[in-house]
DOLO-621279 format. One record per residue (C-alpha): residue number from 0; residue in one letter; x, y, z. Coordinates in steps of 0.5 Angstrom, whole numbers. Layout:
<pts>
<resi:NUM resn:A px:X py:Y pz:Z> .
...
</pts>
This chain:
<pts>
<resi:0 resn:M px:75 py:-19 pz:1> .
<resi:1 resn:S px:67 py:-18 pz:2> .
<resi:2 resn:A px:63 py:-17 pz:-4> .
<resi:3 resn:F px:59 py:-11 pz:-1> .
<resi:4 resn:L px:61 py:-4 pz:0> .
<resi:5 resn:F px:58 py:-5 pz:8> .
<resi:6 resn:P px:55 py:-10 pz:11> .
<resi:7 resn:P px:48 py:-11 pz:9> .
<resi:8 resn:P px:43 py:-10 pz:15> .
<resi:9 resn:E px:40 py:-16 pz:18> .
<resi:10 resn:P px:33 py:-18 pz:15> .
<resi:11 resn:A px:27 py:-16 pz:18> .
<resi:12 resn:A px:23 py:-22 pz:21> .
<resi:13 resn:L px:17 py:-24 pz:25> .
<resi:14 resn:A px:16 py:-29 pz:31> .
<resi:15 resn:I px:12 py:-35 pz:29> .
<resi:16 resn:A px:7 py:-37 pz:35> .
<resi:17 resn:G px:10 py:-44 pz:38> .
<resi:18 resn:E px:16 py:-44 pz:34> .
<resi:19 resn:T px:23 py:-42 pz:34> .
<resi:20 resn:R px:23 py:-41 pz:27> .
<resi:21 resn:R px:22 py:-34 pz:25> .
<resi:22 resn:F px:19 py:-31 pz:18> .
<resi:23 resn:P px:23 py:-26 pz:14> .
<resi:24 resn:V px:20 py:-20 pz:12> .
<resi:25 resn:R px:21 py:-19 pz:4> .
<resi:26 resn:R px:16 py:-13 pz:3> .
<resi:27 resn:I px:10 py:-10 pz:6> .
<resi:28 resn:F px:3 py:-8 pz:2> .
<resi:29 resn:C px:-3 py:-5 pz:5> .
<resi:30 resn:V px:-10 py:-4 pz:3> .
<resi:31 resn:G px:-14 py:2 pz:5> .
<resi:32 resn:Q px:-21 py:3 pz:7> .
<resi:33 resn:N px:-23 py:-4 pz:7> .
<resi:34 resn:Y px:-28 py:-3 pz:12> .
<resi:35 resn:A px:-34 py:1 pz:10> .
<resi:36 resn:A px:-35 py:5 pz:17> .
<resi:37 resn:H px:-28 py:7 pz:16> .
<resi:38 resn:A px:-29 py:9 pz:9> .
<resi:39 resn:R px:-34 py:13 pz:11> .
<resi:40 resn:E px:-30 py:16 pz:17> .
<resi:41 resn:M px:-25 py:18 pz:12> .
<resi:42 resn:G px:-30 py:21 pz:7> .
<resi:43 resn:K px:-30 py:16 pz:2> .
<resi:44 resn:D px:-36 py:12 pz:-1> .
<resi:45 resn:P px:-35 py:4 pz:0> .
<resi:46 resn:S px:-40 py:2 pz:-5> .
<resi:47 resn:R px:-35 py:5 pz:-11> .
<resi:48 resn:E px:-28 py:5 pz:-9> .
<resi:49 resn:Q px:-23 py:-1 pz:-11> .
<resi:50 resn:P px:-18 py:-3 pz:-7> .
<resi:51 resn:C px:-12 py:2 pz:-6> .
<resi:52 resn:F px:-5 py:-1 pz:-5> .
<resi:53 resn:F px:1 py:3 pz:-2> .
<resi:54 resn:S px:7 py:0 pz:2> .
<resi:55 resn:K px:12 py:0 pz:8> .
<resi:56 resn:P px:19 py:-1 pz:8> .
<resi:57 resn:A px:20 py:-8 pz:11> .
<resi:58 resn:D px:24 py:-5 pz:17> .
<resi:59 resn:A px:18 py:-1 pz:19> .
<resi:60 resn:V px:16 py:-8 pz:23> .
<resi:61 resn:V px:17 py:-8 pz:30> .
<resi:62 resn:A px:16 py:-13 pz:35> .
<resi:63 resn:S px:10 py:-13 pz:40> .
<resi:64 resn:G px:11 py:-11 pz:46> .
<resi:65 resn:A px:17 py:-5 pz:44> .
<resi:66 resn:T px:16 py:2 pz:46> .
<resi:67 resn:I px:17 py:6 pz:40> .
<resi:68 resn:P px:19 py:14 pz:39> .
<resi:69 resn:Y px:14 py:19 pz:37> .
<resi:70 resn:P px:16 py:20 pz:30> .
<resi:71 resn:P px:18 py:26 pz:27> .
<resi:72 resn:R px:14 py:31 pz:23> .
<resi:73 resn:T px:8 py:30 pz:26> .
<resi:74 resn:T px:3 py:32 pz:31> .
<resi:75 resn:D px:-2 py:27 pz:29> .
<resi:76 resn:L px:0 py:20 pz:30> .
<resi:77 resn:H px:-6 py:15 pz:29> .
<resi:78 resn:H px:-7 py:8 pz:30> .
<resi:79 resn:E px:-10 py:3 pz:25> .
<resi:80 resn:I px:-11 py:-4 pz:28> .
<resi:81 resn:E px:-11 py:-9 pz:22> .
<resi:82 resn:L px:-11 py:-17 pz:20> .
<resi:83 resn:V px:-5 py:-18 pz:17> .
<resi:84 resn:A px:-4 py:-24 pz:12> .
<resi:85 resn:A px:4 py:-27 pz:11> .
<resi:86 resn:I px:5 py:-30 pz:4> .
<resi:87 resn:G px:9 py:-36 pz:4> .
<resi:88 resn:S px:9 py:-38 pz:-3> .
<resi:89 resn:G px:9 py:-33 pz:-9> .
<resi:90 resn:G px:5 py:-33 pz:-15> .
<resi:91 resn:A px:3 py:-28 pz:-21> .
<resi:92 resn:D px:-5 py:-28 pz:-23> .
<resi:93 resn:I px:-7 py:-32 pz:-17> .
<resi:94 resn:A px:-14 py:-34 pz:-18> .
<resi:95 resn:R px:-18 py:-33 pz:-12> .
<resi:96 resn:A px:-20 py:-40 pz:-11> .
<resi:97 resn:D px:-13 py:-41 pz:-10> .
<resi:98 resn:A px:-11 py:-35 pz:-6> .
<resi:99 resn:L px:-11 py:-38 pz:1> .
<resi:100 resn:A px:-7 py:-44 pz:-1> .
<resi:101 resn:H px:-1 py:-38 pz:-1> .
<resi:102 resn:V px:-2 py:-35 pz:6> .
<resi:103 resn:F px:3 py:-38 pz:11> .
<resi:104 resn:G px:-1 py:-35 pz:17> .
<resi:105 resn:Y px:-4 py:-28 pz:20> .
<resi:106 resn:G px:-2 py:-24 pz:25> .
<resi:107 resn:A px:-5 py:-18 pz:29> .
<resi:108 resn:G px:-2 py:-11 pz:26> .
<resi:109 resn:I px:-2 py:-4 pz:27> .
<resi:110 resn:D px:-2 py:1 pz:21> .
<resi:111 resn:L px:1 py:7 pz:24> .
<resi:112 resn:T px:0 py:14 pz:21> .
<resi:113 resn:R px:2 py:21 pz:20> .
<resi:114 resn:R px:-5 py:23 pz:19> .
<resi:115 resn:D px:-3 py:31 pz:18> .
<resi:116 resn:L px:2 py:29 pz:13> .
<resi:117 resn:Q px:-3 py:25 pz:10> .
<resi:118 resn:S px:-8 py:30 pz:9> .
<resi:119 resn:E px:-4 py:35 pz:7> .
<resi:120 resn:A px:-1 py:31 pz:1> .
<resi:121 resn:R px:-8 py:29 pz:-1> .
<resi:122 resn:K px:-10 py:36 pz:-1> .
<resi:123 resn:A px:-4 py:38 pz:-6> .
<resi:124 resn:G px:-5 py:32 pz:-10> .
<resi:125 resn:R px:2 py:29 pz:-8> .
<resi:126 resn:P px:4 py:22 pz:-6> .
<resi:127 resn:W px:3 py:20 pz:1> .
<resi:128 resn:D px:9 py:15 pz:2> .
<resi:129 resn:L px:12 py:19 pz:8> .
<resi:130 resn:S px:5 py:19 pz:12> .
<resi:131 resn:K px:5 py:11 pz:12> .
<resi:132 resn:G px:12 py:8 pz:11> .
<resi:133 resn:F px:16 py:12 pz:17> .
<resi:134 resn:D px:21 py:8 pz:22> .
<resi:135 resn:N px:17 py:4 pz:27> .
<resi:136 resn:S px:10 py:4 pz:23> .
<resi:137 resn:A px:9 py:-3 pz:22> .
<resi:138 resn:P px:8 py:-7 pz:30> .
<resi:139 resn:L px:6 py:-14 pz:29> .
<resi:140 resn:G px:5 py:-19 pz:34> .
<resi:141 resn:A px:7 py:-27 pz:33> .
<resi:142 resn:L px:5 py:-30 pz:27> .
<resi:143 resn:A px:-1 py:-36 pz:27> .
<resi:144 resn:P px:0 py:-41 pz:22> .
<resi:145 resn:A px:-6 py:-42 pz:18> .
<resi:146 resn:T px:-5 py:-50 pz:19> .
<resi:147 resn:R px:-7 py:-48 pz:27> .
<resi:148 resn:V px:-12 py:-42 pz:26> .
<resi:149 resn:G px:-15 py:-43 pz:19> .
<resi:150 resn:H px:-17 py:-37 pz:15> .
<resi:151 resn:P px:-21 py:-33 pz:19> .
<resi:152 resn:G px:-27 py:-30 pz:15> .
<resi:153 resn:K px:-31 py:-27 pz:22> .
<resi:154 resn:G px:-28 py:-26 pz:29> .
<resi:155 resn:R px:-27 py:-19 pz:33> .
<resi:156 resn:I px:-22 py:-15 pz:32> .
<resi:157 resn:S px:-21 py:-9 pz:37> .
<resi:158 resn:L px:-16 py:-4 pz:39> .
<resi:159 resn:A px:-15 py:0 pz:46> .
<resi:160 resn:V px:-11 py:6 pz:48> .
<resi:161 resn:N px:-9 py:6 pz:55> .
<resi:162 resn:G px:-15 py:0 pz:56> .
<resi:163 resn:A px:-20 py:5 pz:53> .
<resi:164 resn:I px:-23 py:1 pz:47> .
<resi:165 resn:R px:-23 py:6 pz:41> .
<resi:166 resn:Q px:-23 py:1 pz:35> .
<resi:167 resn:D px:-28 py:-5 pz:35> .
<resi:168 resn:A px:-31 py:-9 pz:30> .
<resi:169 resn:D px:-32 py:-16 pz:26> .
<resi:170 resn:L px:-27 py:-19 pz:21> .
<resi:171 resn:S px:-33 py:-20 pz:17> .
<resi:172 resn:D px:-34 py:-13 pz:16> .
<resi:173 resn:M px:-29 py:-13 pz:11> .
<resi:174 resn:I px:-31 py:-11 pz:4> .
<resi:175 resn:W px:-25 py:-15 pz:0> .
<resi:176 resn:S px:-24 py:-21 pz:4> .
<resi:177 resn:V px:-17 py:-24 pz:4> .
<resi:178 resn:A px:-17 py:-28 pz:-2> .
<resi:179 resn:E px:-20 py:-23 pz:-6> .
<resi:180 resn:I px:-14 py:-18 pz:-4> .
<resi:181 resn:V px:-9 py:-23 pz:-5> .
<resi:182 resn:A px:-11 py:-25 pz:-12> .
<resi:183 resn:I px:-13 py:-18 pz:-14> .
<resi:184 resn:L px:-5 py:-16 pz:-11> .
<resi:185 resn:S px:-2 py:-21 pz:-15> .
<resi:186 resn:Q px:-5 py:-18 pz:-22> .
<resi:187 resn:F px:0 py:-12 pz:-20> .
<resi:188 resn:V px:6 py:-15 pz:-17> .
<resi:189 resn:R px:9 py:-22 pz:-17> .
<resi:190 resn:L px:7 py:-24 pz:-10> .
<resi:191 resn:E px:13 py:-28 pz:-6> .
<resi:192 resn:A px:15 py:-32 pz:0> .
<resi:193 resn:G px:16 py:-27 pz:6> .
<resi:194 resn:D px:11 py:-22 pz:3> .
<resi:195 resn:L px:6 py:-18 pz:9> .
<resi:196 resn:I px:-1 py:-16 pz:7> .
<resi:197 resn:F px:-4 py:-11 pz:12> .
<resi:198 resn:T px:-11 py:-12 pz:10> .
<resi:199 resn:G px:-15 py:-5 pz:12> .
<resi:200 resn:T px:-17 py:-3 pz:19> .
<resi:201 resn:P px:-24 py:-2 pz:22> .
<resi:202 resn:A px:-27 py:5 pz:24> .
<resi:203 resn:G px:-25 py:9 pz:30> .
<resi:204 resn:V px:-18 py:11 pz:28> .
<resi:205 resn:G px:-15 py:16 pz:32> .
<resi:206 resn:P px:-10 py:20 pz:36> .
<resi:207 resn:I px:-4 py:17 pz:40> .
<resi:208 resn:V px:1 py:21 pz:44> .
<resi:209 resn:S px:7 py:20 pz:48> .
<resi:210 resn:G px:6 py:15 pz:53> .
<resi:211 resn:D px:0 py:12 pz:51> .
<resi:212 resn:H px:0 py:4 pz:51> .
<resi:213 resn:V px:-3 py:1 pz:45> .
<resi:214 resn:T px:-6 py:-6 pz:45> .
<resi:215 resn:G px:-10 py:-9 pz:39> .
<resi:216 resn:E px:-13 py:-16 pz:39> .
<resi:217 resn:I px:-16 py:-21 pz:33> .
<resi:218 resn:E px:-20 py:-27 pz:36> .
<resi:219 resn:G px:-17 py:-33 pz:34> .
<resi:220 resn:V px:-11 py:-30 pz:31> .
<resi:221 resn:G px:-7 py:-26 pz:37> .
<resi:222 resn:G px:-5 py:-20 pz:40> .
<resi:223 resn:V px:0 py:-14 pz:39> .
<resi:224 resn:A px:2 py:-8 pz:44> .
<resi:225 resn:L px:6 py:-2 pz:44> .
<resi:226 resn:T px:8 py:4 pz:48> .
<resi:227 resn:V px:9 py:11 pz:45> .
<resi:228 resn:G px:16 py:13 pz:48> .
</pts>
């Protein structure tokens, strides 16, 4: 007799560039407003904002190249291209100097956002989990191991919709570096192998609609693509 009431779901997993093995996803953490220009376009002051963390469910991951349905309960779905750090070894209260040793690799991800739901929740002083953590809200390309690509601190990060560039910046524009993000987040939760951290998006976020083809690219890391069905 099975120990479970029903069969447990298969774990979410990501492709690893150049390998047949896959990266099992445990949790997804995200950093809000980690580029000064994006913070300003969202009406915030980047000189005073501390890192803001939120989460998505692990099964929000979608492999690059997929066609996803336009999500329900929104008329304002936004794209946000982000560098994603994949944790390979866990720890709590990780020192900044040691943080990058805990990162297995990196990928190009898109933090899809139901912007109208987020705005309504913010105005009402309510949590905005459902504006971020919905089905198919974390498209992500294959992970590039840090042993091959290093730990990118600069390089172009861009996103296009139907071939037209919407977001175009450099990783060096991040307010908080990957090492700082890992160290700070590990003060709140113990990070474990399999955790993903979306590190924030540059300016230029905007709406996408059914039929749009979205492509993102991070120099030296890789790309991600999706079509909105």
